[in-house]
C-alpha positions as a Markdown table, in Angstrom:
| # | Residue | x | y | z |
|---|---|---|---|---|
| 1 | Met | 82.5 | 86.3 | -51.5 |
| 2 | Asn | 85.0 | 84.8 | -49.1 |
| 3 | Pro | 83.6 | 82.4 | -46.4 |
| 4 | Phe | 83.5 | 83.7 | -42.8 |
| 5 | Asp | 82.5 | 82.6 | -39.3 |
| 6 | Phe | 79.5 | 84.2 | -37.6 |
| 7 | Thr | 78.9 | 84.5 | -33.9 |
| 8 | Gln | 76.3 | 86.3 | -31.7 |
| 9 | Pro | 77.9 | 87.1 | -28.3 |
| 10 | Ala | 75.5 | 87.8 | -25.4 |
| 11 | Asp | 77.5 | 90.6 | -23.8 |
| 12 | Val | 80.3 | 93.1 | -24.4 |
| 13 | Asp | 83.0 | 90.9 | -22.8 |
| 14 | Ala | 82.1 | 88.0 | -25.1 |
| 15 | Ala | 82.0 | 90.3 | -28.1 |
| 16 | Leu | 85.5 | 91.7 | -27.2 |
| 17 | Ala | 86.8 | 88.2 | -26.9 |
| 18 | Ala | 85.5 | 87.3 | -30.3 |
| 19 | Leu | 86.8 | 90.5 | -31.9 |
| 20 | Ala | 90.3 | 89.7 | -30.7 |
| 21 | Ala | 90.5 | 87.0 | -33.4 |
| 22 | Pro | 92.5 | 88.1 | -36.6 |
| 23 | Gly | 90.1 | 89.3 | -39.3 |
| 24 | Ala | 87.1 | 89.7 | -37.0 |
| 25 | Arg | 84.7 | 92.6 | -37.6 |
| 26 | Pro | 81.6 | 93.7 | -35.6 |
| 27 | Ile | 78.3 | 93.9 | -37.5 |
| 28 | Ala | 75.1 | 95.6 | -36.4 |
| 29 | Gly | 72.9 | 97.1 | -39.1 |
| 30 | Gly | 75.3 | 96.1 | -41.8 |
| 31 | Thr | 74.1 | 98.8 | -44.2 |
| 32 | Asn | 77.7 | 99.6 | -45.3 |
| 33 | Leu | 79.7 | 96.5 | -44.3 |
| 34 | Leu | 77.6 | 94.0 | -46.2 |
| 35 | Asp | 78.0 | 96.1 | -49.4 |
| 36 | Leu | 81.8 | 96.2 | -48.9 |
| 37 | Ile | 81.9 | 92.4 | -48.4 |
| 38 | Lys | 79.8 | 91.7 | -51.5 |
| 39 | Glu | 82.1 | 93.9 | -53.6 |
| 40 | Gly | 85.2 | 92.2 | -52.2 |
| 41 | Val | 86.5 | 95.5 | -50.7 |
| 42 | Met | 86.6 | 94.0 | -47.2 |
| 43 | Thr | 87.1 | 90.3 | -46.5 |
| 44 | Pro | 86.6 | 89.6 | -42.8 |
| 45 | Thr | 87.1 | 86.1 | -41.7 |
| 46 | His | 84.7 | 86.4 | -38.7 |
| 47 | Leu | 81.6 | 88.5 | -38.3 |
| 48 | Val | 80.6 | 89.3 | -34.7 |
| 49 | Asp | 76.9 | 90.2 | -34.5 |
| 50 | Ile | 76.6 | 92.6 | -31.6 |
| 51 | Asn | 72.8 | 93.2 | -31.9 |
| 52 | Pro | 71.9 | 90.8 | -29.0 |
| 53 | Ile | 73.9 | 92.8 | -26.5 |
| 54 | Ala | 71.5 | 94.4 | -24.0 |
| 55 | Gly | 71.8 | 98.1 | -23.1 |
| 56 | Leu | 73.8 | 99.3 | -26.1 |
| 57 | Asp | 70.6 | 100.7 | -27.8 |
| 58 | Thr | 69.8 | 103.1 | -24.9 |
| 59 | Ile | 69.1 | 106.8 | -25.5 |
| 60 | Ala | 68.9 | 108.7 | -22.2 |
| 61 | Glu | 69.9 | 111.8 | -20.4 |
| 62 | Asp | 73.5 | 112.0 | -19.3 |
| 63 | Gly | 73.7 | 114.8 | -16.8 |
| 64 | Ala | 72.8 | 118.0 | -18.7 |
| 65 | Gly | 73.7 | 116.2 | -22.0 |
| 66 | Leu | 72.6 | 113.0 | -23.8 |
| 67 | Arg | 73.8 | 109.5 | -24.2 |
| 68 | Leu | 73.3 | 107.7 | -27.5 |
| 69 | Gly | 73.8 | 104.0 | -27.5 |
| 70 | Ala | 75.9 | 102.6 | -30.3 |
| 71 | Leu | 73.2 | 100.1 | -31.2 |
| 72 | Ala | 70.4 | 102.7 | -31.3 |
| 73 | Arg | 69.0 | 102.9 | -34.8 |
| 74 | Asn | 69.4 | 106.1 | -36.7 |
| 75 | Ala | 65.6 | 106.5 | -37.2 |
| 76 | Asp | 65.0 | 106.0 | -33.4 |
| 77 | Thr | 67.7 | 108.5 | -32.6 |
| 78 | Ala | 66.3 | 111.2 | -35.0 |
| 79 | Cys | 62.8 | 110.7 | -33.7 |
| 80 | His | 63.6 | 110.5 | -30.0 |
| 81 | Pro | 61.9 | 113.3 | -28.1 |
| 82 | Leu | 65.0 | 114.5 | -26.3 |
| 83 | Val | 67.0 | 114.6 | -29.6 |
| 84 | Gln | 64.3 | 116.6 | -31.3 |
| 85 | Glu | 63.9 | 119.0 | -28.4 |
| 86 | Arg | 67.5 | 119.6 | -27.4 |
| 87 | Tyr | 69.5 | 118.6 | -30.5 |
| 88 | Pro | 67.3 | 119.3 | -33.6 |
| 89 | Leu | 70.5 | 119.8 | -35.6 |
| 90 | Leu | 71.4 | 116.1 | -35.1 |
| 91 | Ala | 67.8 | 115.0 | -35.9 |
| 92 | Ala | 67.9 | 117.0 | -39.1 |
| 93 | Ala | 71.2 | 115.6 | -40.2 |
| 94 | Ile | 70.2 | 112.0 | -39.6 |
| 95 | Leu | 66.9 | 112.5 | -41.5 |
| 96 | Ala | 68.8 | 114.0 | -44.5 |
| 97 | Gly | 70.8 | 110.8 | -44.9 |
| 98 | Ala | 70.1 | 107.6 | -46.8 |
| 99 | Ser | 66.4 | 106.4 | -47.0 |
| 100 | Pro | 63.8 | 105.5 | -44.3 |
| 101 | Gln | 64.6 | 101.8 | -44.8 |
| 102 | Leu | 68.3 | 102.3 | -44.2 |
| 103 | Arg | 67.8 | 104.6 | -41.3 |
| 104 | Asn | 65.6 | 101.9 | -39.7 |
| 105 | Met | 68.6 | 99.5 | -39.9 |
| 106 | Ala | 71.7 | 101.6 | -39.5 |
| 107 | Thr | 73.1 | 102.1 | -36.0 |
| 108 | Asn | 74.8 | 105.1 | -34.4 |
| 109 | Gly | 78.0 | 103.2 | -34.0 |
| 110 | Gly | 78.0 | 101.9 | -37.5 |
| 111 | Asn | 77.3 | 105.4 | -38.9 |
| 112 | Leu | 80.6 | 106.6 | -37.4 |
| 113 | Leu | 82.5 | 103.7 | -39.2 |
| 114 | Gln | 81.1 | 104.3 | -42.7 |
| 115 | Arg | 83.8 | 104.1 | -45.4 |
| 116 | Thr | 84.2 | 106.4 | -48.4 |
| 117 | Arg | 82.0 | 106.1 | -51.4 |
| 118 | Cys | 84.9 | 106.9 | -53.8 |
| 119 | Val | 84.3 | 104.9 | -57.0 |
| 120 | Tyr | 87.9 | 103.7 | -57.1 |
| 121 | Phe | 87.7 | 102.4 | -53.5 |
| 122 | Tyr | 84.7 | 100.3 | -54.4 |
| 123 | Asp | 86.1 | 99.0 | -57.7 |
| 124 | Val | 88.6 | 96.3 | -56.8 |
| 125 | Gly | 89.8 | 96.2 | -60.4 |
| 126 | Thr | 91.4 | 99.7 | -60.0 |
| 127 | Pro | 94.3 | 100.9 | -57.8 |
| 128 | Cys | 93.4 | 102.6 | -54.5 |
| 129 | Asn | 95.7 | 103.6 | -51.7 |
| 130 | Lys | 92.8 | 103.4 | -49.2 |
| 131 | Arg | 92.0 | 99.8 | -50.2 |
| 132 | Glu | 95.6 | 98.7 | -51.0 |
| 133 | Pro | 98.2 | 101.1 | -49.7 |
| 134 | Gly | 100.9 | 102.0 | -52.2 |
| 135 | Thr | 98.9 | 101.2 | -55.4 |
| 136 | Gly | 98.1 | 104.9 | -56.2 |
| 137 | Cys | 95.2 | 107.3 | -56.2 |
| 138 | Pro | 93.6 | 107.5 | -59.7 |
| 139 | Ala | 90.9 | 109.8 | -58.3 |
| 140 | Lys | 93.3 | 112.8 | -58.3 |
| 141 | Ala | 93.3 | 112.9 | -62.1 |
| 142 | Gly | 90.1 | 110.9 | -62.7 |
| 143 | Ile | 86.5 | 110.9 | -61.4 |
| 144 | Asn | 86.7 | 113.2 | -58.5 |
| 145 | Arg | 83.5 | 115.3 | -58.6 |
| 146 | Gln | 82.3 | 114.0 | -55.2 |
| 147 | Leu | 85.7 | 114.0 | -53.5 |
| 148 | Ala | 87.6 | 116.2 | -51.1 |
| 149 | Ile | 88.8 | 119.8 | -51.3 |
| 150 | Leu | 90.2 | 120.0 | -47.8 |
| 151 | Gly | 92.6 | 118.0 | -45.7 |
| 152 | Thr | 93.8 | 115.9 | -48.7 |
| 153 | Ser | 97.2 | 114.3 | -49.1 |
| 154 | Ala | 99.3 | 113.0 | -52.0 |
| 155 | Gln | 97.9 | 109.5 | -51.1 |
| 156 | Cys | 94.1 | 110.1 | -51.0 |
| 157 | Ile | 91.4 | 112.6 | -51.7 |
| 158 | Ala | 88.4 | 110.6 | -50.4 |
| 159 | Thr | 85.6 | 112.0 | -48.3 |
| 160 | His | 83.7 | 110.7 | -45.3 |
| 161 | Pro | 80.1 | 110.1 | -46.3 |
| 162 | Ser | 78.1 | 110.5 | -43.1 |
| 163 | Asp | 75.5 | 113.2 | -42.4 |
| 164 | Met | 75.1 | 112.3 | -38.8 |
| 165 | Cys | 78.8 | 112.7 | -38.1 |
| 166 | Val | 78.7 | 116.3 | -39.4 |
| 167 | Ala | 76.2 | 117.3 | -36.7 |
| 168 | Leu | 78.1 | 115.3 | -34.0 |
| 169 | Arg | 81.2 | 117.2 | -34.9 |
| 170 | Ala | 79.4 | 120.5 | -34.6 |
| 171 | Leu | 77.9 | 119.5 | -31.3 |
| 172 | Asp | 81.2 | 118.4 | -29.7 |
| 173 | Ala | 80.2 | 114.8 | -29.2 |
| 174 | Thr | 82.4 | 112.2 | -27.5 |
| 175 | Val | 82.8 | 108.6 | -28.6 |
| 176 | His | 83.1 | 106.0 | -25.8 |
| 177 | Val | 84.8 | 102.7 | -26.6 |
| 178 | Arg | 85.7 | 99.6 | -24.6 |
| 179 | Ala | 88.4 | 97.0 | -25.0 |
| 180 | Ala | 89.6 | 94.0 | -23.1 |
| 181 | Asn | 92.0 | 96.2 | -21.1 |
| 182 | Gly | 89.5 | 99.0 | -20.2 |
| 183 | Glu | 87.5 | 101.9 | -21.5 |
| 184 | Arg | 88.4 | 105.3 | -23.1 |
| 185 | Ser | 86.7 | 108.4 | -24.4 |
| 186 | Ile | 87.6 | 109.9 | -27.7 |
| 187 | Pro | 86.6 | 113.6 | -28.5 |
| 188 | Phe | 84.8 | 113.6 | -31.8 |
| 189 | Ala | 87.4 | 115.9 | -33.3 |
| 190 | Gly | 90.0 | 113.2 | -32.8 |
| 191 | Phe | 87.9 | 110.2 | -33.9 |
| 192 | His | 88.2 | 110.4 | -37.7 |
| 193 | Arg | 91.6 | 110.8 | -39.3 |
| 194 | Leu | 92.9 | 112.8 | -42.3 |
| 195 | Pro | 94.5 | 110.5 | -44.9 |
| 196 | Gly | 98.1 | 111.6 | -44.6 |
| 197 | Asp | 100.4 | 108.7 | -45.5 |
| 198 | Thr | 98.0 | 106.1 | -44.1 |
| 199 | Pro | 94.8 | 106.6 | -46.0 |
| 200 | Asp | 93.7 | 103.0 | -45.3 |
| 201 | Val | 93.2 | 104.0 | -41.6 |
| 202 | Asp | 89.9 | 105.9 | -41.2 |
| 203 | Thr | 89.7 | 106.3 | -37.4 |
| 204 | Thr | 91.7 | 106.3 | -34.2 |
| 205 | Leu | 90.0 | 103.2 | -33.0 |
| 206 | Gln | 92.5 | 100.6 | -31.8 |
| 207 | Pro | 92.3 | 96.9 | -32.7 |
| 208 | Gly | 89.8 | 95.1 | -30.4 |
| 209 | Glu | 88.0 | 98.3 | -29.4 |
| 210 | Leu | 84.2 | 98.4 | -29.6 |
| 211 | Ile | 82.1 | 101.6 | -29.6 |
| 212 | Thr | 79.6 | 101.4 | -26.8 |
| 213 | His | 78.0 | 104.9 | -26.9 |
| 214 | Ile | 78.2 | 108.5 | -27.8 |
| 215 | Thr | 77.7 | 111.4 | -25.5 |
| 216 | Leu | 76.6 | 115.0 | -26.3 |
| 217 | Pro | 77.1 | 118.0 | -24.0 |
| 218 | Asp | 74.3 | 120.3 | -23.2 |
| 219 | Ala | 73.5 | 122.2 | -26.4 |
| 220 | Arg | 70.2 | 123.8 | -25.6 |
| 221 | Arg | 71.5 | 127.3 | -26.3 |
| 222 | Phe | 71.8 | 126.2 | -30.0 |
| 223 | Ala | 68.4 | 124.4 | -30.2 |
| 224 | Gln | 66.4 | 127.4 | -31.4 |
| 225 | Arg | 68.7 | 128.6 | -34.2 |
| 226 | Cys | 70.3 | 125.7 | -36.1 |
| 227 | Glu | 70.2 | 124.5 | -39.7 |
| 228 | Tyr | 71.5 | 121.5 | -41.7 |
| 229 | Val | 72.0 | 122.3 | -45.4 |
| 230 | Lys | 72.6 | 119.3 | -47.7 |
| 231 | Val | 73.4 | 119.9 | -51.3 |
| 232 | Arg | 73.0 | 116.7 | -53.3 |
| 233 | Asp | 72.2 | 115.5 | -56.8 |
| 234 | Arg | 68.7 | 114.3 | -55.9 |
| 235 | Leu | 66.4 | 114.7 | -53.0 |
| 236 | Ser | 66.7 | 111.3 | -51.4 |
| 237 | Tyr | 69.2 | 108.4 | -51.1 |
| 238 | Ala | 72.1 | 110.6 | -52.2 |
| 239 | Phe | 75.3 | 111.5 | -50.5 |
| 240 | Ala | 76.2 | 115.1 | -49.9 |
| 241 | Val | 78.1 | 117.0 | -52.5 |
| 242 | Val | 78.5 | 119.6 | -49.7 |
| 243 | Ser | 76.7 | 119.7 | -46.4 |
| 244 | Val | 76.8 | 122.2 | -43.5 |
| 245 | Ala | 75.7 | 121.9 | -39.9 |
| 246 | Ala | 75.3 | 125.4 | -38.5 |
| 247 | Ala | 74.1 | 126.6 | -35.1 |
| 248 | Leu | 74.0 | 130.0 | -33.4 |
| 249 | Asp | 73.5 | 131.4 | -30.0 |
| 250 | Leu | 72.4 | 135.0 | -30.4 |
| 251 | Ala | 72.2 | 137.8 | -27.8 |
| 252 | Ala | 69.1 | 140.0 | -27.5 |
| 253 | Asp | 70.7 | 142.6 | -29.7 |
| 254 | Gly | 71.3 | 140.1 | -32.5 |
| 255 | Thr | 75.0 | 139.7 | -31.9 |
| 256 | Val | 76.6 | 136.2 | -31.9 |
| 257 | Arg | 77.5 | 134.8 | -28.5 |
| 258 | Ala | 78.6 | 131.4 | -29.9 |
| 259 | Ala | 78.6 | 129.6 | -33.2 |
| 260 | Arg | 79.1 | 126.1 | -34.6 |
| 261 | Ile | 80.0 | 125.3 | -38.3 |
| 262 | Ala | 80.8 | 121.9 | -39.6 |
| 263 | Leu | 81.0 | 120.6 | -43.2 |
| 264 | Gly | 80.4 | 117.3 | -44.8 |
| 265 | Gly | 81.3 | 116.0 | -48.2 |
| 266 | Val | 84.5 | 118.0 | -48.4 |
| 267 | Ala | 87.1 | 116.1 | -46.5 |
| 268 | His | 88.2 | 112.7 | -45.1 |
| 269 | Gln | 86.5 | 113.7 | -41.8 |
| 270 | Pro | 83.7 | 116.1 | -40.8 |
| 271 | Trp | 85.4 | 119.5 | -41.2 |
| 272 | Arg | 85.3 | 122.2 | -38.6 |
| 273 | Val | 87.5 | 125.3 | -38.1 |
| 274 | Glu | 86.9 | 126.7 | -34.6 |
| 275 | Glu | 88.8 | 129.9 | -35.5 |
| 276 | Ala | 86.1 | 130.6 | -38.1 |
| 277 | Glu | 83.4 | 130.3 | -35.4 |
| 278 | Ala | 85.4 | 132.7 | -33.1 |
| 279 | Leu | 85.3 | 135.3 | -35.9 |
| 280 | Leu | 81.6 | 135.6 | -35.5 |
| 281 | Val | 81.5 | 136.1 | -31.7 |
| 282 | Gly | 80.4 | 139.6 | -30.7 |
| 283 | Arg | 79.4 | 140.6 | -34.3 |
| 284 | Pro | 75.9 | 141.1 | -35.8 |
| 285 | Ala | 74.6 | 137.9 | -37.3 |
| 286 | Gly | 74.6 | 138.9 | -40.9 |
| 287 | Glu | 75.9 | 138.3 | -44.4 |
| 288 | Thr | 79.2 | 140.1 | -44.0 |
| 289 | Ala | 80.3 | 138.2 | -40.9 |
| 290 | Phe | 79.0 | 134.9 | -42.4 |
| 291 | Glu | 81.0 | 135.3 | -45.6 |
| 292 | Gln | 84.2 | 136.0 | -43.6 |
| 293 | Ala | 83.6 | 132.9 | -41.5 |
| 294 | Ala | 83.1 | 130.9 | -44.7 |
| 295 | Glu | 86.3 | 132.1 | -46.2 |
| 296 | Arg | 88.2 | 131.1 | -43.0 |
| 297 | Val | 86.6 | 127.6 | -43.0 |
| 298 | Leu | 87.7 | 127.1 | -46.6 |
| 299 | Arg | 91.2 | 128.5 | -46.3 |
| 300 | Gly | 93.5 | 126.1 | -48.2 |
| 301 | Ala | 90.7 | 124.4 | -50.2 |
| 302 | Arg | 91.9 | 122.9 | -53.4 |
| 303 | Gly | 89.9 | 121.2 | -56.2 |
| 304 | Tyr | 91.1 | 118.5 | -58.5 |
| 305 | Gly | 89.3 | 119.4 | -61.7 |
| 306 | Gln | 85.8 | 118.0 | -61.6 |
| 307 | Asn | 85.3 | 119.1 | -58.0 |
| 308 | Asp | 86.6 | 122.7 | -58.4 |
| 309 | Phe | 83.0 | 123.9 | -58.1 |
| 310 | Lys | 82.8 | 122.6 | -54.6 |
| 311 | Ile | 84.8 | 125.6 | -53.2 |
| 312 | Pro | 82.2 | 128.3 | -54.2 |
| 313 | Leu | 79.4 | 125.9 | -53.5 |
| 314 | Ala | 80.7 | 125.2 | -50.0 |
| 315 | Arg | 81.1 | 129.0 | -49.4 |
| 316 | Asn | 77.5 | 129.7 | -50.4 |
| 317 | Ala | 76.2 | 126.7 | -48.4 |
| 318 | Ile | 77.9 | 128.0 | -45.2 |
| 319 | Val | 76.4 | 131.5 | -45.6 |
| 320 | Gln | 73.0 | 130.0 | -46.4 |
| 321 | Ala | 73.1 | 127.7 | -43.4 |
| 322 | Leu | 74.1 | 130.4 | -41.0 |
| 323 | Thr | 71.5 | 132.8 | -42.5 |
| 324 | Asn | 68.7 | 130.3 | -42.1 |
| 325 | Ala | 69.8 | 129.5 | -38.5 |
| 326 | Ala | 69.9 | 133.2 | -37.6 |
| 327 | Arg | 66.4 | 133.7 | -38.9 |
| 328 | Lys | 64.9 | 131.0 | -36.8 |
| 329 | Gly | 63.2 | 132.1 | -33.6 |
| 330 | Asp | 62.6 | 135.6 | -34.9 |
| 331 | Lys | 59.2 | 137.0 | -34.1 |
| 332 | Pro | 56.9 | 137.2 | -37.3 |
């Protein structure tokens, strides 16, 4: 492991000053970054511990919505009364991820910045365009069972591993960041990138920017009928083969007033196709409509051999998640 400097700034301004140094990286829970450092995948020269900064762990109402501090731990977020009451989809997604020990350490901001679990990315003895641009992508013809079927490029077929981010995409979250020259807000749809020709760049964060918090709009209309389906190889401590965050707002006659569908485990970013959601509006909440929405979400999906099965699996998972969501709230 390469040597690095370590500092603990007391406030955001001091953290931003430290992060301006070449090779500097923020660290909070460290549940992914430390693994990457140990494996030699990332070699920061300066770690900036942002845990001492006051106020970045706050979870509180934000108008009709909610503000999630970047330093709030995943476990605290999932178990917060306002999250459980108003955003049960987010709570379910977080609790489906990792293990209790990791959720107690991992932060909301760090969850957004997780890197792919592609085996070639983690193995510094193999080529990887995400780790070293221009070296190739052996996953395309190699071990790709866990990898992407949507939004891929000739350069990379990696997936984003987060569960929390799938729910945040479905709920139209916004990421708020701060830099030395000011603040900006990034709609969640524009935060994670598809690989394109620059697979080494995961997000639209600019150098020197620090995530301070995430905001969620009012989503109480979806609180009663939502479901997070995670298909994985074992019940705990396993990343999704396919996951679906689904939410419905139904009229009294059972027709769909609004819908949300986001997928994990299938692309370089949480995958959402709003056109598919629009297909459901005004229609009875049932299998026929759900299957048509699933087909639209998966339009253009392509497997690479070992992961071909993900296409029908994702289709079935979407229908199951929507069906489960529609049944919630029904009188016995």
